[in-house]
VEXDREN-2710 file (C-alpha; in Angstrom, 1 decimal):
% VEXDREN-2710
k/r/px/py/pz
1/MET/73.9/118.6/8.8
2/LEU/77.3/120.4/9.1
3/LYS/78.4/122.6/6.2
4/GLU/81.5/124.8/5.8
5/PHE/81.5/128.3/4.4
6/TYR/84.5/130.4/3.5
7/GLY/85.1/134.0/2.3
8/PRO/82.4/135.4/0.2
9/ASP/80.2/132.4/0.7
10/LEU/80.1/133.2/4.5
11/GLU/79.7/136.9/3.9
12/GLY/76.3/136.3/2.3
13/LYS/74.8/134.0/4.9
14/GLU/72.4/135.1/7.5
15/TYR/72.8/132.8/10.7
16/ALA/71.9/132.6/14.3
17/ILE/74.7/131.8/16.8
18/LEU/74.6/130.2/20.2
19/SER/76.0/131.5/23.4
20/HIS/76.0/129.2/26.3
21/CYS/77.8/127.7/29.2
22/TRP/79.3/124.3/28.4
23/GLY/78.1/121.4/30.5
24/VAL/79.9/118.2/31.4
25/VAL/82.1/117.5/28.4
26/LYS/80.6/114.1/27.9
27/GLN/77.2/115.7/27.5
28/GLU/78.3/118.0/24.7
29/VAL/78.5/116.9/21.0
30/SER/81.8/117.2/19.2
31/PHE/82.5/118.2/15.6
32/LYS/83.5/114.6/15.0
33/GLU/80.3/113.2/16.5
34/MET/78.1/115.6/14.7
35/SER/79.7/115.0/11.3
36/LYS/79.2/111.3/11.6
37/LEU/75.8/111.2/13.2
38/SER/74.0/110.0/10.2
39/VAL/76.3/107.1/9.5
40/MET/77.1/105.8/12.9
41/GLY/75.4/102.8/14.6
42/GLU/71.9/103.3/16.0
43/ARG/72.9/102.7/19.7
44/LYS/75.7/105.4/19.6
45/ARG/73.4/107.7/17.6
46/ASN/70.6/107.4/20.3
47/GLU/73.1/108.0/23.0
48/ILE/74.2/111.2/21.4
49/ARG/70.6/112.4/20.9
50/ASP/69.8/111.8/24.5
51/ARG/72.6/114.1/25.7
52/THR/71.7/117.6/27.0
53/GLY/74.2/119.2/24.6
54/TYR/72.5/117.7/21.6
55/LYS/69.0/118.8/22.9
56/LYS/70.5/122.3/23.3
57/ILE/71.6/122.3/19.6
58/VAL/68.2/121.0/18.5
59/ALA/66.4/123.8/20.5
60/THR/68.7/126.4/19.0
61/CYS/67.9/125.1/15.5
62/ARG/64.1/125.2/16.2
63/GLN/64.4/128.8/17.4
64/ALA/66.4/129.8/14.3
65/LYS/63.6/128.1/12.1
66/LYS/61.0/130.3/14.0
67/ASP/63.2/133.4/13.1
68/ASP/63.4/132.3/9.5
69/LEU/67.1/131.5/9.6
70/THR/68.5/128.5/7.7
71/TRP/71.9/128.3/9.5
72/VAL/73.1/128.0/13.1
73/TRP/76.5/128.1/14.6
74/ALA/77.4/126.5/17.9
75/ASP/81.0/126.2/19.2
76/THR/80.6/122.8/20.6
77/CYS/80.0/121.0/17.3
78/CYS/81.2/123.6/14.7
79/ILE/84.9/123.7/15.6
80/ASP/87.1/120.6/15.0
81/LYS/89.2/120.9/18.2
82/ARG/91.3/118.0/17.1
83/SER/93.0/120.4/14.7
84/SER/95.2/123.0/16.4
85/SER/95.2/125.3/13.3
86/GLU/91.4/125.2/13.1
87/LEU/91.0/125.9/16.7
88/SER/93.5/128.9/16.6
89/GLU/91.7/130.3/13.5
90/ALA/88.3/129.9/15.1
91/ILE/89.4/131.7/18.4
92/ASN/90.9/134.6/16.4
93/SER/87.8/134.8/14.4
94/MET/85.2/134.3/17.0
95/TYR/84.4/137.9/17.8
96/LYS/83.8/138.6/14.0
97/TRP/81.5/135.4/13.8
98/TYR/79.4/136.7/16.7
99/GLU/79.4/140.3/15.5
100/LYS/78.2/139.2/12.0
101/ALA/75.5/136.9/13.3
102/LYS/71.9/138.0/12.4
103/LEU/70.8/136.8/15.9
104/CYS/72.5/135.5/18.9
105/TYR/70.8/133.3/21.3
106/VAL/71.9/133.3/25.0
107/TYR/70.8/130.1/26.7
108/LEU/70.7/130.3/30.4
109/HIS/70.6/126.6/31.5
110/ASP/70.4/127.2/35.2
111/ILE/67.4/129.5/35.6
112/VAL/63.6/129.5/34.9
113/GLY/61.9/132.7/34.2
114/TYR/63.6/136.0/34.8
115/PRO/64.1/136.8/38.6
116/TRP/67.6/137.8/37.7
117/THR/66.3/140.7/35.6
118/ASN/64.8/142.4/38.9
119/ARG/68.0/143.7/40.5
120/ALA/65.9/145.1/43.4
121/LYS/65.3/141.5/44.6
122/SER/69.1/140.9/44.5
123/ALA/68.6/137.5/42.7
124/ALA/71.8/135.9/41.7
125/PRO/72.5/136.3/38.1
126/PRO/72.8/133.1/35.9
127/ARG/76.2/131.3/35.6
128/TRP/76.5/132.6/32.1
129/PHE/77.6/136.0/33.3
130/SER/80.6/134.6/35.2
131/ARG/82.2/132.9/32.2
132/GLY/85.1/134.5/30.3
133/TRP/84.0/133.7/26.8
134/THR/80.5/135.1/27.3
135/LEU/81.8/138.6/27.5
136/GLN/82.5/139.0/23.9
137/GLU/79.4/137.0/23.0
138/LEU/77.4/139.7/24.8
139/ILE/79.1/142.7/23.2
140/ALA/79.8/141.7/19.7
141/PRO/76.3/140.8/18.3
142/LYS/73.9/143.5/17.5
143/VAL/70.8/141.5/18.4
144/VAL/71.0/139.2/21.5
145/HIS/68.0/137.2/22.8
146/PHE/68.0/135.7/26.2
147/PHE/66.2/132.3/26.9
148/ASP/65.7/130.4/30.1
149/GLN/66.2/126.8/30.9
150/LYS/62.9/125.9/29.1
151/TRP/63.8/128.0/26.0
152/GLU/61.3/130.7/27.1
153/ARG/62.3/134.0/25.9
154/VAL/63.3/136.4/28.6
155/GLY/64.0/139.5/26.6
156/ASP/66.7/141.0/24.3
157/LYS/69.9/143.0/25.0
158/ASN/68.3/146.4/24.3
159/GLN/65.4/145.7/26.6
160/LEU/67.6/144.4/29.4
161/ALA/70.4/147.0/28.9
162/ALA/70.0/148.5/32.4
163/THR/70.1/145.1/34.1
164/LEU/73.0/143.9/32.1
165/ARG/74.9/147.2/32.8
166/ASP/74.4/146.5/36.6
167/ILE/75.6/142.8/36.3
168/THR/78.5/143.3/34.0
169/ARG/79.6/146.9/34.7
170/ILE/79.5/147.5/30.9
171/PRO/78.2/151.0/29.8
172/GLU/74.7/150.9/28.2
173/PRO/76.0/152.5/25.0
174/VAL/78.4/149.7/24.5
175/LEU/75.8/147.0/25.2
176/VAL/73.3/148.7/22.7
177/ASP/75.6/150.1/19.9
178/GLY/78.9/148.3/20.4
179/LEU/82.6/148.8/21.4
180/HIS/83.0/151.9/19.2
181/SER/79.9/153.8/20.6
182/ILE/82.1/155.6/23.2
183/PRO/85.8/156.2/23.9
184/LEU/87.3/153.2/25.7
185/CYS/90.7/152.4/27.0
186/VAL/92.3/148.8/27.2
187/ALA/92.2/148.8/30.9
188/GLN/88.5/149.5/31.0
189/ILE/87.7/146.7/28.5
190/ILE/89.9/144.3/30.5
191/SER/88.3/145.2/33.7
192/TRP/84.9/143.8/32.5
193/ALA/86.6/140.4/32.5
194/ALA/87.7/140.7/36.2
195/GLY/86.0/138.0/38.2
196/ARG/85.0/135.9/35.2
197/THR/86.4/132.4/34.9
198/THR/87.6/130.0/32.2
199/THR/88.2/126.3/32.3
200/ARG/91.6/126.8/30.8
201/GLU/94.0/129.3/32.2
202/GLU/95.1/130.5/28.8
203/ASP/91.5/131.3/27.7
204/ARG/91.5/134.3/30.2
205/ALA/93.6/135.9/27.6
206/TYR/92.4/134.3/24.5
207/SER/88.8/135.3/25.2
208/LEU/89.8/139.0/25.1
209/LEU/91.4/138.9/21.7
210/GLY/88.5/140.1/19.7
211/LEU/87.4/142.8/22.2
212/LEU/90.9/144.3/22.1
213/GLY/91.3/143.9/18.4
214/VAL/94.4/141.8/18.3
215/HIS/95.4/138.4/17.0
216/MET/98.0/135.8/18.2
217/PRO/98.5/132.1/18.0
218/MET/97.1/129.8/20.6
219/LEU/99.7/128.0/22.8
220/TYR/97.7/125.8/25.2
221/GLY/100.0/124.7/27.9
222/GLU/101.6/128.2/28.4
223/GLY/99.5/129.0/31.4
224/LYS/99.8/132.7/32.6
225/ASN/102.2/133.5/29.8
226/ALA/99.3/133.8/27.5
227/PHE/98.3/137.1/29.3
228/HIS/101.8/138.4/29.1
229/ARG/101.8/137.6/25.3
230/LEU/98.4/139.4/25.0
231/GLN/100.0/142.5/26.8
232/LEU/102.9/142.6/24.5
233/GLU/100.7/142.3/21.4
234/ILE/98.5/145.2/22.6
235/MET/101.7/147.2/23.1
236/ARG/102.9/146.4/19.6
237/THR/99.6/147.5/18.0
238/SER/98.4/150.2/20.2
239/ASN/99.7/153.4/22.0
240/ASP/97.1/152.9/24.8
241/GLN/99.2/153.3/28.0
242/SER/96.4/152.0/30.3
243/ILE/97.5/148.5/29.5
244/PHE/100.3/149.1/32.2
245/SER/97.5/149.2/34.8
246/TRP/97.5/145.3/34.3
END
């Protein structure tokens, strides 16, 4: 069931939020499909329920129920991407939504167990750590739980802080207590995104909006100009001269 909340109604809700890597687009479940799931034909409904993306959402809901939470937010099916205005609002609000979540579940689809937590063995970190959007999804929520491919809990952000620091180069105080725990400059925050990738070129800039505390409209198709607009917006709202390092 999908339900929309606005303003005061949203403020009073406790919810879990999913952080994950998108799979093949055809395996994910869209807002349109999820909203019509109960009224569509049985054949189409069964096809959707057999997708890895749908099973991921179901597993997220099951975990939320275990944690006594009624509501879950997942970007695949909770944003109507057919609407450019809704997509723009969602991207500009994303950091806040993750920040206000009671719990954030990080689903590591490509790994079983926790060999990546032992940095002495030099195990390759999960793909989740290489994606652009997951940077803010790691920093913004207060409580982050990591789960492996089988939805077995690996640990939380506080327990894994030293390992996360080594993988991401983000200082432990920021991981544990948030962006405002220590003095940070714009260049330092942007440096954490170096080496991370996004499917759309524009998202390399858009995924940094919440971390840098700026807002701007989405213009998919503008390519590298998105980062230029981001720089201009930072200069307009901040006196931080470190932006010229980029």
